[in-house]
KOLGU-4560 file (N, C-alpha, C; in nm, 3 decimals, padded with zeros to 5 digits):
<recs>
<n_xx: -02.021 n_yy: -01.565 n_zz: 00.932 ca_xx: -02.020 ca_yy: -01.428 ca_zz: 00.886 c_xx: -01.887 c_yy: -01.360 c_zz: 00.916 mol: A seq: 1 type: MET>
<n_xx: -01.824 n_yy: -01.400 n_zz: 01.026 ca_xx: -01.697 ca_yy: -01.341 ca_zz: 01.063 c_xx: -01.589 c_yy: -01.377 c_zz: 00.961 mol: A seq: 2 type: ASP>
<n_xx: -01.598 n_yy: -01.497 n_zz: 00.904 ca_xx: -01.502 ca_yy: -01.539 ca_zz: 00.803 c_xx: -01.516 c_yy: -01.455 c_zz: 00.677 mol: A seq: 3 type: ASN>
<n_xx: -01.637 n_yy: -01.419 n_zz: 00.642 ca_xx: -01.661 ca_yy: -01.335 ca_zz: 00.525 c_xx: -01.601 c_yy: -01.194 c_zz: 00.546 mol: A seq: 4 type: GLN>
<n_xx: -01.616 n_yy: -01.140 n_zz: 00.665 ca_xx: -01.561 ca_yy: -01.008 ca_zz: 00.694 c_xx: -01.409 c_yy: -01.009 c_zz: 00.686 mol: A seq: 5 type: LYS>
<n_xx: -01.348 n_yy: -01.113 n_zz: 00.742 ca_xx: -01.203 ca_yy: -01.126 ca_zz: 00.736 c_xx: -01.155 c_yy: -01.136 c_zz: 00.592 mol: A seq: 6 type: THR>
<n_xx: -01.224 n_yy: -01.216 n_zz: 00.513 ca_xx: -01.187 ca_yy: -01.233 ca_zz: 00.373 c_xx: -01.200 c_yy: -01.101 c_zz: 00.296 mol: A seq: 7 type: ARG>
<n_xx: -01.306 n_yy: -01.027 n_zz: 00.323 ca_xx: -01.328 ca_yy: -00.900 ca_zz: 00.255 c_xx: -01.219 c_yy: -00.799 c_zz: 00.290 mol: A seq: 8 type: LYS>
<n_xx: -01.183 n_yy: -00.792 n_zz: 00.418 ca_xx: -01.078 ca_yy: -00.699 ca_zz: 00.461 c_xx: -00.944 c_yy: -00.734 c_zz: 00.397 mol: A seq: 9 type: VAL>
<n_xx: -00.913 n_yy: -00.862 n_zz: 00.393 ca_xx: -00.785 ca_yy: -00.905 ca_zz: 00.334 c_xx: -00.782 c_yy: -00.874 c_zz: 00.186 mol: A seq: 10 type: ILE>
<n_xx: -00.888 n_yy: -00.905 n_zz: 00.114 ca_xx: -00.890 ca_yy: -00.881 ca_zz: -00.030 c_xx: -00.883 c_yy: -00.731 c_zz: -00.060 mol: A seq: 11 type: ILE>
<n_xx: -00.957 n_yy: -00.651 n_zz: 00.014 ca_xx: -00.955 ca_yy: -00.506 ca_zz: -00.011 c_xx: -00.820 c_yy: -00.445 c_zz: 00.022 mol: A seq: 12 type: MET>
<n_xx: -00.755 n_yy: -00.490 n_zz: 00.128 ca_xx: -00.626 ca_yy: -00.433 ca_zz: 00.162 c_xx: -00.518 c_yy: -00.475 c_zz: 00.061 mol: A seq: 13 type: SER>
<n_xx: -00.522 n_yy: -00.599 n_zz: 00.017 ca_xx: -00.427 ca_yy: -00.641 ca_zz: -00.086 c_xx: -00.453 c_yy: -00.573 c_zz: -00.219 mol: A seq: 14 type: LEU>
<n_xx: -00.579 n_yy: -00.546 n_zz: -00.249 ca_xx: -00.612 ca_yy: -00.472 ca_zz: -00.371 c_xx: -00.560 c_yy: -00.329 c_zz: -00.363 mol: A seq: 15 type: ALA>
<n_xx: -00.569 n_yy: -00.269 n_zz: -00.246 ca_xx: -00.514 ca_yy: -00.134 ca_zz: -00.228 c_xx: -00.363 c_yy: -00.132 c_zz: -00.246 mol: A seq: 16 type: GLY>
<n_xx: -00.296 n_yy: -00.233 n_zz: -00.194 ca_xx: -00.151 ca_yy: -00.242 ca_zz: -00.214 c_xx: -00.116 c_yy: -00.261 c_zz: -00.362 mol: A seq: 17 type: LEU>
<n_xx: -00.193 n_yy: -00.343 n_zz: -00.430 ca_xx: -00.168 ca_yy: -00.367 ca_zz: -00.572 c_xx: -00.190 c_yy: -00.241 c_zz: -00.655 mol: A seq: 18 type: LEU>
<n_xx: -00.300 n_yy: -00.173 n_zz: -00.632 ca_xx: -00.330 ca_yy: -00.052 ca_zz: -00.710 c_xx: -00.227 c_yy: 00.056 c_zz: -00.683 mol: A seq: 19 type: ILE>
<n_xx: -00.189 n_yy: 00.072 n_zz: -00.557 ca_xx: -00.085 ca_yy: 00.169 ca_zz: -00.524 c_xx: 00.048 c_yy: 00.136 c_zz: -00.592 mol: A seq: 20 type: GLY>
<n_xx: 00.084 n_yy: 00.009 n_zz: -00.592 ca_xx: 00.208 ca_yy: -00.031 ca_zz: -00.657 c_xx: 00.204 c_yy: -00.010 c_zz: -00.808 mol: A seq: 21 type: SER>
<n_xx: 00.091 n_yy: -00.041 n_zz: -00.870 ca_xx: 00.079 ca_yy: -00.021 ca_zz: -01.014 c_xx: 00.085 c_yy: 00.127 c_zz: -01.050 mol: A seq: 22 type: LEU>
<n_xx: 00.022 n_yy: 00.211 n_zz: -00.970 ca_xx: 00.030 ca_yy: 00.355 ca_zz: -00.995 c_xx: 00.173 c_yy: 00.406 c_zz: -00.982 mol: A seq: 23 type: LEU>
<n_xx: 00.243 n_yy: 00.357 n_zz: -00.882 ca_xx: 00.381 ca_yy: 00.401 ca_zz: -00.865 c_xx: 00.470 c_yy: 00.352 c_zz: -00.979 mol: A seq: 24 type: PHE>
<n_xx: 00.449 n_yy: 00.230 n_zz: -01.024 ca_xx: 00.526 ca_yy: 00.178 ca_zz: -01.137 c_xx: 00.499 c_yy: 00.261 c_zz: -01.262 mol: A seq: 25 type: ILE>
<n_xx: 00.374 n_yy: 00.303 n_zz: -01.281 ca_xx: 00.342 ca_yy: 00.391 ca_zz: -01.393 c_xx: 00.416 c_yy: 00.524 c_zz: -01.380 mol: A seq: 26 type: PHE>
<n_xx: 00.423 n_yy: 00.580 n_zz: -01.260 ca_xx: 00.494 ca_yy: 00.705 ca_zz: -01.238 c_xx: 00.643 c_yy: 00.692 c_zz: -01.263 mol: A seq: 27 type: GLY>
<n_xx: 00.701 n_yy: 00.579 n_zz: -01.226 ca_xx: 00.844 ca_yy: 00.554 ca_zz: -01.248 c_xx: 00.872 c_yy: 00.540 c_zz: -01.398 mol: A seq: 28 type: ILE>
<n_xx: 00.779 n_yy: 00.482 n_zz: -01.471 ca_xx: 00.803 ca_yy: 00.457 ca_zz: -01.613 c_xx: 00.808 c_yy: 00.585 c_zz: -01.696 mol: A seq: 29 type: SER>
<n_xx: 00.753 n_yy: 00.694 n_zz: -01.645 ca_xx: 00.761 ca_yy: 00.822 ca_zz: -01.714 c_xx: 00.889 c_yy: 00.893 c_zz: -01.674 mol: A seq: 30 type: LEU>
<n_xx: 00.996 n_yy: 00.866 n_zz: -01.745 ca_xx: 01.129 ca_yy: 00.912 ca_zz: -01.706 c_xx: 01.151 c_yy: 01.060 c_zz: -01.726 mol: A seq: 31 type: GLN>
<n_xx: 01.087 n_yy: 01.121 n_zz: -01.824 ca_xx: 01.118 ca_yy: 01.259 ca_zz: -01.859 c_xx: 01.073 c_yy: 01.364 c_zz: -01.760 mol: A seq: 32 type: GLY>
<n_xx: 00.966 n_yy: 01.340 n_zz: -01.687 ca_xx: 00.907 ca_yy: 01.444 ca_zz: -01.604 c_xx: 00.904 c_yy: 01.397 c_zz: -01.459 mol: A seq: 33 type: ASN>
<n_xx: 00.923 n_yy: 01.493 n_zz: -01.367 ca_xx: 00.928 ca_yy: 01.461 ca_zz: -01.226 c_xx: 00.791 c_yy: 01.465 c_zz: -01.160 mol: A seq: 34 type: LEU>
<n_xx: 00.700 n_yy: 01.548 n_zz: -01.211 ca_xx: 00.569 ca_yy: 01.565 ca_zz: -01.147 c_xx: 00.483 c_yy: 01.439 c_zz: -01.148 mol: A seq: 35 type: TRP>
<n_xx: 00.478 n_yy: 01.360 n_zz: -01.256 ca_xx: 00.400 ca_yy: 01.236 ca_zz: -01.248 c_xx: 00.454 c_yy: 01.139 c_zz: -01.143 mol: A seq: 36 type: PRO>
<n_xx: 00.586 n_yy: 01.137 n_zz: -01.126 ca_xx: 00.645 ca_yy: 01.050 ca_zz: -01.025 c_xx: 00.601 c_yy: 01.093 c_zz: -00.885 mol: A seq: 37 type: LEU>
<n_xx: 00.607 n_yy: 01.221 n_zz: -00.857 ca_xx: 00.568 ca_yy: 01.271 ca_zz: -00.725 c_xx: 00.420 c_yy: 01.250 c_zz: -00.700 mol: A seq: 38 type: ILE>
<n_xx: 00.338 n_yy: 01.279 n_zz: -00.801 ca_xx: 00.193 ca_yy: 01.263 ca_zz: -00.786 c_xx: 00.156 c_yy: 01.117 c_zz: -00.763 mol: A seq: 39 type: THR>
<n_xx: 00.211 n_yy: 01.027 n_zz: -00.842 ca_xx: 00.181 ca_yy: 00.885 ca_zz: -00.826 c_xx: 00.239 c_yy: 00.830 c_zz: -00.697 mol: A seq: 40 type: ASN>
<n_xx: 00.351 n_yy: 00.885 n_zz: -00.652 ca_xx: 00.407 ca_yy: 00.843 ca_zz: -00.523 c_xx: 00.312 c_yy: 00.881 c_zz: -00.409 mol: A seq: 41 type: TYR>
<n_xx: 00.259 n_yy: 01.002 n_zz: -00.413 ca_xx: 00.168 ca_yy: 01.046 ca_zz: -00.308 c_xx: 00.039 c_yy: 00.964 c_zz: -00.308 mol: A seq: 42 type: LEU>
<n_xx: -00.013 n_yy: 00.934 n_zz: -00.426 ca_xx: -00.134 ca_yy: 00.853 ca_zz: -00.435 c_xx: -00.106 c_yy: 00.711 c_zz: -00.384 mol: A seq: 43 type: ILE>
<n_xx: 00.009 n_yy: 00.656 n_zz: -00.422 ca_xx: 00.044 ca_yy: 00.521 ca_zz: -00.377 c_xx: 00.061 c_yy: 00.516 c_zz: -00.226 mol: A seq: 44 type: ALA>
<n_xx: 00.125 n_yy: 00.617 n_zz: -00.169 ca_xx: 00.141 ca_yy: 00.618 ca_zz: -00.023 c_xx: 00.007 c_yy: 00.633 c_zz: 00.047 mol: A seq: 45 type: MET>
<n_xx: -00.085 n_yy: 00.710 n_zz: -00.010 ca_xx: -00.218 ca_yy: 00.721 ca_zz: 00.048 c_xx: -00.288 c_yy: 00.584 c_zz: 00.045 mol: A seq: 46 type: ALA>
<n_xx: -00.272 n_yy: 00.511 n_zz: -00.064 ca_xx: -00.332 ca_yy: 00.377 ca_zz: -00.072 c_xx: -00.270 c_yy: 00.283 c_zz: 00.031 mol: A seq: 47 type: MET>
<n_xx: -00.139 n_yy: 00.291 n_zz: 00.049 ca_xx: -00.073 ca_yy: 00.205 ca_zz: 00.148 c_xx: -00.118 c_yy: 00.238 c_zz: 00.289 mol: A seq: 48 type: TYR>
<n_xx: -00.129 n_yy: 00.365 n_zz: 00.320 ca_xx: -00.171 ca_yy: 00.405 ca_zz: 00.454 c_xx: -00.316 c_yy: 00.363 c_zz: 00.479 mol: A seq: 49 type: VAL>
<n_xx: -00.402 n_yy: 00.381 n_zz: 00.382 ca_xx: -00.542 ca_yy: 00.339 ca_zz: 00.398 c_xx: -00.552 c_yy: 00.188 c_zz: 00.416 mol: A seq: 50 type: CYS>
<n_xx: -00.474 n_yy: 00.114 n_zz: 00.340 ca_xx: -00.474 ca_yy: -00.031 ca_zz: 00.353 c_xx: -00.424 c_yy: -00.073 c_zz: 00.490 mol: A seq: 51 type: SER>
<n_xx: -00.317 n_yy: -00.009 n_zz: 00.536 ca_xx: -00.262 ca_yy: -00.040 ca_zz: 00.667 c_xx: -00.363 c_yy: -00.010 c_zz: 00.777 mol: A seq: 52 type: PHE>
<n_xx: -00.428 n_yy: 00.106 n_zz: 00.769 ca_xx: -00.523 ca_yy: 00.144 ca_zz: 00.873 c_xx: -00.646 c_yy: 00.054 c_zz: 00.875 mol: A seq: 53 type: LEU>
<n_xx: -00.690 n_yy: 00.011 n_zz: 00.760 ca_xx: -00.805 ca_yy: -00.080 ca_zz: 00.755 c_xx: -00.772 c_yy: -00.213 c_zz: 00.825 mol: A seq: 54 type: ALA>
<n_xx: -00.654 n_yy: -00.264 n_zz: 00.797 ca_xx: -00.614 ca_yy: -00.391 ca_zz: 00.859 c_xx: -00.588 c_yy: -00.370 c_zz: 01.008 mol: A seq: 55 type: VAL>
<n_xx: -00.528 n_yy: -00.257 n_zz: 01.044 ca_xx: -00.499 ca_yy: -00.229 ca_zz: 01.184 c_xx: -00.627 c_yy: -00.220 c_zz: 01.267 mol: A seq: 56 type: TYR>
<n_xx: -00.727 n_yy: -00.150 n_zz: 01.215 ca_xx: -00.853 ca_yy: -00.138 ca_zz: 01.288 c_xx: -00.923 c_yy: -00.273 c_zz: 01.304 mol: A seq: 57 type: ASN>
<n_xx: -00.917 n_yy: -00.356 n_zz: 01.203 ca_xx: -00.977 ca_yy: -00.488 ca_zz: 01.215 c_xx: -00.894 c_yy: -00.581 c_zz: 01.304 mol: A seq: 58 type: ASN>
<n_xx: -00.765 n_yy: -00.557 n_zz: 01.310 ca_xx: -00.680 ca_yy: -00.636 ca_zz: 01.399 c_xx: -00.710 c_yy: -00.604 c_zz: 01.545 mol: A seq: 59 type: ASN>
<n_xx: -00.745 n_yy: -00.480 n_zz: 01.574 ca_xx: -00.779 ca_yy: -00.444 ca_zz: 01.712 c_xx: -00.909 c_yy: -00.512 c_zz: 01.754 mol: A seq: 60 type: ARG>
<n_xx: -01.004 n_yy: -00.528 n_zz: 01.663 ca_xx: -01.131 ca_yy: -00.591 ca_zz: 01.696 c_xx: -01.121 c_yy: -00.743 c_zz: 01.698 mol: A seq: 61 type: GLN>
<n_xx: -01.047 n_yy: -00.799 n_zz: 01.604 ca_xx: -01.037 ca_yy: -00.944 ca_zz: 01.590 c_xx: -00.893 c_yy: -00.980 c_zz: 01.556 mol: A seq: 62 type: ASP>
<n_xx: -00.806 n_yy: -00.998 n_zz: 01.656 ca_xx: -00.665 ca_yy: -01.025 ca_zz: 01.627 c_xx: -00.644 c_yy: -01.159 c_zz: 01.555 mol: A seq: 63 type: PRO>
<n_xx: -00.579 n_yy: -01.150 n_zz: 01.441 ca_xx: -00.544 ca_yy: -01.270 ca_zz: 01.364 c_xx: -00.404 c_yy: -01.250 c_zz: 01.306 mol: A seq: 64 type: GLN>
<n_xx: -00.329 n_yy: -01.358 n_zz: 01.289 ca_xx: -00.193 ca_yy: -01.345 ca_zz: 01.236 c_xx: -00.186 c_yy: -01.290 c_zz: 01.094 mol: A seq: 65 type: PRO>
<n_xx: -00.288 n_yy: -01.316 n_zz: 01.012 ca_xx: -00.285 ca_yy: -01.267 ca_zz: 00.874 c_xx: -00.288 c_yy: -01.115 c_zz: 00.870 mol: A seq: 66 type: ILE>
<n_xx: -00.356 n_yy: -01.054 n_zz: 00.966 ca_xx: -00.360 ca_yy: -00.908 ca_zz: 00.973 c_xx: -00.222 c_yy: -00.851 c_zz: 01.001 mol: A seq: 67 type: TYR>
<n_xx: -00.150 n_yy: -00.914 n_zz: 01.091 ca_xx: -00.015 ca_yy: -00.867 ca_zz: 01.123 c_xx: 00.078 c_yy: -00.882 c_zz: 01.001 mol: A seq: 68 type: LYS>
<n_xx: 00.061 n_yy: -00.990 n_zz: 00.928 ca_xx: 00.141 ca_yy: -01.012 ca_zz: 00.808 c_xx: 00.114 c_yy: -00.904 c_zz: 00.703 mol: A seq: 69 type: TYR>
<n_xx: -00.012 n_yy: -00.870 n_zz: 00.683 ca_xx: -00.045 ca_yy: -00.768 ca_zz: 00.583 c_xx: 00.004 c_yy: -00.631 c_zz: 00.629 mol: A seq: 70 type: ILE>
<n_xx: 00.001 n_yy: -00.604 n_zz: 00.759 ca_xx: 00.054 ca_yy: -00.476 ca_zz: 00.808 c_xx: 00.204 c_yy: -00.466 c_zz: 00.782 mol: A seq: 71 type: MET>
<n_xx: 00.277 n_yy: -00.574 n_zz: 00.808 ca_xx: 00.421 ca_yy: -00.575 ca_zz: 00.782 c_xx: 00.448 c_yy: -00.562 c_zz: 00.633 mol: A seq: 72 type: VAL>
<n_xx: 00.369 n_yy: -00.630 n_zz: 00.551 ca_xx: 00.383 ca_yy: -00.622 ca_zz: 00.406 c_xx: 00.359 c_yy: -00.480 c_zz: 00.357 mol: A seq: 73 type: LEU>
<n_xx: 00.260 n_yy: -00.414 n_zz: 00.411 ca_xx: 00.228 ca_yy: -00.277 ca_zz: 00.372 c_xx: 00.342 c_yy: -00.182 c_zz: 00.408 mol: A seq: 74 type: SER>
<n_xx: 00.398 n_yy: -00.197 n_zz: 00.526 ca_xx: 00.511 ca_yy: -00.111 ca_zz: 00.567 c_xx: 00.632 c_yy: -00.140 c_zz: 00.480 mol: A seq: 75 type: VAL>
<n_xx: 00.659 n_yy: -00.266 n_zz: 00.451 ca_xx: 00.774 ca_yy: -00.304 ca_zz: 00.370 c_xx: 00.763 c_yy: -00.248 c_zz: 00.228 mol: A seq: 76 type: PHE>
<n_xx: 00.646 n_yy: -00.259 n_zz: 00.167 ca_xx: 00.626 ca_yy: -00.205 ca_zz: 00.033 c_xx: 00.637 c_yy: -00.053 c_zz: 00.034 mol: A seq: 77 type: ILE>
<n_xx: 00.583 n_yy: 00.009 n_zz: 00.138 ca_xx: 00.595 ca_yy: 00.155 ca_zz: 00.151 c_xx: 00.740 c_yy: 00.200 c_zz: 00.161 mol: A seq: 78 type: GLY>
<n_xx: 00.822 n_yy: 00.125 n_zz: 00.234 ca_xx: 00.965 ca_yy: 00.159 ca_zz: 00.243 c_xx: 01.035 c_yy: 00.143 c_zz: 00.109 mol: A seq: 79 type: LEU>
<n_xx: 01.005 n_yy: 00.036 n_zz: 00.038 ca_xx: 01.068 ca_yy: 00.015 ca_zz: -00.092 c_xx: 01.030 c_yy: 00.125 c_zz: -00.190 mol: A seq: 80 type: ILE>
<n_xx: 00.902 n_yy: 00.163 n_zz: -00.190 ca_xx: 00.855 ca_yy: 00.268 ca_zz: -00.280 c_xx: 00.918 c_yy: 00.401 c_zz: -00.244 mol: A seq: 81 type: VAL>
<n_xx: 00.931 n_yy: 00.430 n_zz: -00.115 ca_xx: 00.992 ca_yy: 00.556 ca_zz: -00.072 c_xx: 01.139 c_yy: 00.562 c_zz: -00.111 mol: A seq: 82 type: THR>
<n_xx: 01.212 n_yy: 00.455 n_zz: -00.091 ca_xx: 01.353 ca_yy: 00.453 ca_zz: -00.128 c_xx: 01.369 c_yy: 00.470 c_zz: -00.279 mol: A seq: 83 type: ILE>
<n_xx: 01.284 n_yy: 00.405 n_zz: -00.356 ca_xx: 01.290 ca_yy: 00.416 ca_zz: -00.501 c_xx: 01.257 c_yy: 00.558 c_zz: -00.548 mol: A seq: 84 type: THR>
<n_xx: 01.156 n_yy: 00.619 n_zz: -00.486 ca_xx: 01.117 ca_yy: 00.754 ca_zz: -00.525 c_xx: 01.227 c_yy: 00.855 c_zz: -00.491 mol: A seq: 85 type: ALA>
<n_xx: 01.286 n_yy: 00.842 n_zz: -00.374 ca_xx: 01.393 ca_yy: 00.934 ca_zz: -00.337 c_xx: 01.514 c_yy: 00.917 c_zz: -00.427 mol: A seq: 86 type: VAL>
<n_xx: 01.547 n_yy: 00.794 n_zz: -00.462 ca_xx: 01.662 ca_yy: 00.773 ca_zz: -00.550 c_xx: 01.638 c_yy: 00.828 c_zz: -00.690 mol: A seq: 87 type: SER>
<n_xx: 01.514 n_yy: 00.826 n_zz: -00.737 ca_xx: 01.484 ca_yy: 00.881 ca_zz: -00.870 c_xx: 01.472 c_yy: 01.033 c_zz: -00.868 mol: A seq: 88 type: ASN>
<n_xx: 01.432 n_yy: 01.089 n_zz: -00.755 ca_xx: 01.422 ca_yy: 01.235 ca_zz: -00.745 c_xx: 01.561 c_yy: 01.297 c_zz: -00.735 mol: A seq: 89 type: ILE>
<n_xx: 01.647 n_yy: 01.235 n_zz: -00.657 ca_xx: 01.783 ca_yy: 01.288 ca_zz: -00.642 c_xx: 01.867 c_yy: 01.238 c_zz: -00.753 mol: A seq: 90 type: LEU>
</recs>
């Protein structure tokens, strides 16, 4: 049963990262207006933070290397999205 819980947490966190990234890509593709970019950036960052916190809480209960990898991946994607958003806003 523990293996099922680990698998579910990993799939849900990666799905959150994917959905957040797709929303941000959609916001970037709308070049004419700034508000969709900001809105999709905020939604994407909320998805990244939720994904990170879900993995972090499960890592505290059951430490595994895959959890640490997903946390680093979440932070890395969040940094890339933030740099891209700031460069498009300015």
